N, C-alpha and C positions, 0 to 999 in steps of 0.2 A: 072963234069960240074962246071962251075964257080959259086961260091956261090954268087957273086954279082949280078948275073942275077936274076931278080925278079920272073920270072916264072920257075925257075929251079926245085922247088919241086912240082909244080903243075902237077895234073894228071886228065885225063878226068873222068867225072862222069860215074859210072857204072850203069847198069840196076837195081841192087839191092838197090841202095841208096834210102832212103825215099823221097817222093816229098816234096817240100817246096813251100811256097807262095800261089798263087791263086789256084792251083789244090787241096790243102788240104781243104780250105774253101768251095769249091764247093761240096766236098764229104759230109761235115757235114750238109750242107743245104739240100741235097738230103735225108739224113737219117731222118732229122726233118720233112720234108714234107710228107714222106711216113709213118712215125711212128705215127704222131698225129692223122690222120683219123682212123688208125687202133685202137688206144687206145679209141677213142670216140665210135666207133662201138662196141668194146668189152664191154665198160661200159654200153651202152644202152642194150645190150643183157643180161648182168648180172642183171640189174635193172628190166627188164621185166620178167625175169625168177624167180626173188626172190620176186616180189610184191605179197601181199595177194590177193587171188581171193574170191569175194563175190558170194557165191552160195546160192540162196534162197532155203530153205528146202521145200520139197513138203508138201502141206497141207493135213491133215488127211481127208480121205474120198473123195479124188479125186481132183477137181479143187480148186485152191486157192480162198479165199473170197476177194472181192474187198472192200477196206476200204472206207466207206462213213459216212456221218452224216444223221441221220433220225429224223423225227418229227412225232408226232401223230396227226391225224385229230381230231379236237375238235369241239363240237357243243355248241353254246352259243348265247345269245342276243348281237347284235352288233349295235352300233349307226352308222347311215349313215352320214358321214361327207363330206363336200366339202371345200377345202382349197382355200384361196385367200389372197391378200395383200390389206390393207386398210389404209386410212388416216383419222386421228381424226380431227373432225371439231366441232366448237362451235354449240350448238343446236340453238342459236340465237346470232347474232352479230350486235351491233348498234353503229354507230358513233354519239356521242352526239354533236349537232350543235346548234348554236344560230338561233332563228327565226326572230330576229330583230337586227338592228345595235345598238351598244352601247359599252360602256367601261366596261371591265371585272373588277369588284370590288374585288371579292373573289371567292375561290373554296371551296367546302364542302366535299372533299374526299382526301384520301392519295393514291398515286400511288401504284397499286397492292392490293388495299383494296377490300374486298367483300362488295358490296352495295346491298340494297334491292330496289324494285320498289317504286318510290315516294321520295326517299332520295335526299336531295339537292346536286346538282353537282356544280353549278356555280350561282353567283349573279351578274347581270348587274346593271348599274346605272339606276334607275327608276324614277328620278325626272321629266323628261319630260312626261312620261306616267301617272304619278300621276296628273300632271297639266292638261293633256288632259281629264282625267276622271273627274276632278273637273269641268272643263268647260262643259262637256256633262251633268253632274248632274245639273248645274246651268241653262242651257238651258231647261232641262226637267222641272225644278221647275217653270220657268217663263211661259212656255206654259201651265202647269197645272193650274196656277193661272188665266191665260187668259181664259182658258176653263171654269173654275168655274164661272167667271163673265159673260161670254157669255151664259151659261146655265141659270143663273138667269134672264138675259134680255129676253131670250126666253120664260120663264114662264110668265113674265109680259106681253109680247106681245100677248101671247095666251089669256090672260084675257081681254086685251084691244080690241082685234079683235072681241070678242064676244059682246062688247058694241059699236062696230062700231067706236071706237076711233082712230084706225089706219087701214091702208089698208092691204089687204092680202099680197100684195107685200112686205111690210115691214116685215111681219112675215116670209115670205119665205127667205128673205135675212138673217134674224137672224138665221134661221135654218141652212143655208149654212155656216154661220160663225162658228157655233158650230161644224159642221162636219169637217171643215178645222182644227180647233184646236185639235179635237180628232185625226186626222191623223198626225198632227205635234207632238202630244204627243207620238204616236207610233214610229215615226222616232227618237224622243229623246231617247226612250227606246233602240232602236237599237244602237244609238251612245254611249250610256252608256255601253252596252254590249261589243261593239267593243273596247272601251277604257279599260274596265276591262280585256279583252283578251290581249290587248297589254301590259298592266301592268303585267299580269301573265307570259308573255314571258321573263320578266326580271329575273324571278326565274326559273332556269333550273333544272329539276329533272331527276332522273334515270328512263328511260322508261321500263327497265327490271331489274331483279335481276341477278347479276353476278359479275365477277371479272374485275376491272378497269385495264387499261394499263398505259402507260406513259402519263403524262400530255402534251398536244400538244401546249398549249398556257399559258402564265403566266398572273397573275393579273396585271392590269394596261394597257394592250393592248386593242386596239379597235377591236372588233369582228364584222364580217360582216355576214349577213344572208346567203350569198352564199359561205361562207368559206368551201372549200372542205375538208380540213384536220379535221376540227371540234375541239372540246375541249378535248375529250378523247374517247377511244373505250372501250365498255363494252361487254364482251363475257360471255354468259350463258354456264357454264361448268357442271352444275348439273340440269337436265340431260345433256348428251352430245351425239353427233352423230358420227358415223363412216361410211364413204362411202368406198366401196370396190368392186372389180370386180371378177367375176367367169367366167369360160369358157362357151361359148354359148351352149355347148353340154348338160349342166345340166339345161337348161331353162325348159324343160319338167318336170323334177322332182320338181323344185321349184314351177312351176305353178300348178302342181297336188297337192302339199302340201297346197297351198293357197286355191285352190278350194274345198278341203276336210275340210277346216276350221282349219287346223293345222298350227299355226303360227310358222315359222321356228325360232329356237333359234340361237343366234350368240355368239361365245366366242372370246374375244380379248386377244391375247398373245403379249408380248414384242418380238421384232424381235430376233429370235433365242432362245426364252425362252420356257419353258415347263409348266409353271404355268399360268393359266388364270388371266388376270388383272381384267376383268369384264365380266358379262353375261347380254345379252340383247335380244331384239327381232327385227326381220326385220319389218320395217315400210314402206319401199318403194322398189318396183321393177320397174326399169326404163321401159318406154314404147317403147324402141327400143334397138337393139343390135348394138354395134359399128361395122360397116363392116370392118374397117381397122384393128382393133385388135382382132375381133372375141370374144369380151367379153360382159358380161351383168353387168350393174352397179346396186348395191343394197345399201340400207341405213338402218342402224340399230340404235336403240335408247338404251342407257345404263344409268342406274342410277350411279352417280359418286360422292357419298358423301365423299369418301376418296381422291378424285382427283387423282386416279390412271391413268386416261387418261387425256391427255393434248392436246389442239388444236395444229395441225401441226405435231403431232407424227405419225410415221409409225408403224403399228402393223400387225401381222399375224392373219388372221381371219379363224375361223372354223365355217362353217354353218351346223347346225344339222337339217337334214330334217326329221328325225324320227329314228325308231329302227327296225332292221330286227331280228325277233325272231327265235331262233333255227337255226341260220346260221352255215354252215360248214366253218371253217377257217383253213388255213395252212400258213406257211411262204411263202411269195411271191417268194422267191428264189427256191422253190420247183417246180414252174410252168415253164416248158420249151416250146419253140416255135417249133412246128413240121411242116411238109409240109401240114398237114391237120388241123392245129390249135393247141391250147394249149394242153399239155400233162404233165403227172407226172409219175414217177417211183414208183409203189406201191410194197412193200415188204410183201410177205406172211409169214405165221408162220414158214416155212422152211428156210427163209432167201433168197428166190429167188425173183429177181426183175422182174416186169412185166410192160409193157407200158400201160398206161390208159389214153385215151383222156378225157378231162374235159371241162366244160363250166364255165368260170370265170365271176361272176357278176360284181365285181369291185375289185380294189387293192387300199388299203389305209393303211397308217402307217406300211408299209412293211408286210402287211398281205393280203392274197387273199381270197375272199369270193367265194366259189364254189357252183354253182347251181346244176350241175349234174356231175356224174362220180366218186364220193367218198362217203364213209360212215364213220360215227363217229367211232373212235377207230383204223382205219387203219393207217399203217405206210407208210410214203412217204420219198423219198430221197431228202435232201435239199442241200447237198454238195457232189461233186464228180461224178455228172452225166456224165461227159465227159468220165469217165473210165468204165461206166456201159453199158452192152449190155442186150437186152431182154433175160431172162432166166439165167443170171449170178447170182452167189451166192455173196451176200454182207454181210458185217459185220459192226457193229457200231464202230466208232473210239472211243477209250477210252477218256473220258473227262479228261483234265489235273487237277491235284490236286489243290484245291483252296488255295492260300497262305493267311495267316492272314494279314488283312489290317493294314498298318503302320499308326500311327496317323499323320495326316497332318494338320499343322496350317492353319487356314482360313485367307486369305488375303483380304484386302479391294478391293472391286470390283470383287470378285470371282464369277464364273459362278453359278447361283442358281441351275443349273441342277446337281451340285454335291450332292444335297440332295437325288438323286436316285429316282427310280420308286415309292417308298412309298409316297413321298411328292406329286407326281403327282396324285396318287389315292385319297389322302386326298383332294386335291384341286378340282379335277374333277372326280367324281366316274365313270361317263360314259366313260371317256377317258381311264380308266384302262384296259379294255379288249383289247384295241389296243394300247399298249404302245410302239410299235415299235420293234426294234431288240431285246430288252430285253425279250419280250414275245416269240419271235422266239427261243431264247436260252432256255427258260423254256420248250418249246415244245420238243426241242432236248433232254433235260435232262430227260423228261418223257419217251421218246422213248428209251433212253439209259438204263433206269432202267429195262426194260423188254427184252432187246436185248441180244443175246449171245455174249460173248466176244471172239475175235479171239485169235488164239494161239500166244505165245510170239514172235516167229520169224516173223509171219505176222504183228504183231504190230510194230516190228522194221521196217519192210518194209513200213508200213503205215506212221510211223513217219518220214521216209526219203522222203515222198511225192511220192513213187513209188508203183505200184501194186506188190503184192507178186509174185515172180518168174520172175520179169523183170530183164534184164541184166543191170548192172550199166553203 
């Protein structure tokens, strides 16, 4: 063949030659699409087969105990409280005003000063009033002199009429003259009293004892008798008043306490605080219930020598109606609502839970007062009721170990509740029996002391929030 021919050495492709170009790339993609899902499925099977299985060990003695928290029913004297929100008001508030027109010469107080009744508040220009008083006194003196002269003439006329020296008509005229001058003298006395009163109005004194506010007018200004703003406002803050509202449902209890001669006591607390600011007594029960809000308004009087209460302040109120002696109390979270009314789970000595219907007198400070259905010393379930069935075996959850409290620096404006329940008991001894959730925890600790501890595996299940034997 001629070497110059370009296709002389060319030969057709054989069937055994490897594919080139597009067919090879298509084969690699097919292997990738088929192999990736197979690898994923294989990995999932290996992970599922090798993962640890949690198997709850069987509890000794049959069914596993349900972990719960329990509290002991206690019997003690409990004060009956009613909560409300009140507003502090001055016991008396007076706007000091001028009673006559005049120029304000001086003031006798400092803004924010405590004043006593009768203390000088302001002095007005009194020259006109003094002149009017002098004029009334002069008129009184002139009429008194005229009366004296007329009385002397009357005595002479009485002597002359006996001698027939004058007529009886002359004597009668003189007697009338004396009577007129006596009446004029009485009018002069009234004019003098009026002038003295007008003069006293130039000296303005404090009508009550209390704390002055801002001065509303400065010396040198002309004050008017009808000035609405006045000169200064004086608020009596010792004693002080608090008006507050309570639900209308407690009206019967309040009215019964008043009819029995028991004056309800009132405790005022700072908003969100747990230490009483002052203690007083109820002095007014409003004569109507507000139909729109369904509340009854009360008014209490407080001694306020330390000025712990201030007009305009909002406070939390506790109305103490009396004391229930020998009341049975449990944490309020132990009471459940059933189809037939309130109920609790009572745990017997064998650790078996039973449903017990109860009658709740009232719930206050996270504690429930039980009228019927429980006895002192019984144990009731306070947490975990949703896992408990009648006849189920229950066990007390182990209380966590108490960590040593770290010293914490006290910051300015820190919450006074950091003092703890002990400070509350010192401030309000009757409030200690119902100190809230802290007392509920104490009841739980009392029940934990006499309760059987569950086995370690069951405790692990309880710590995970699952009942023993439950599948993860």
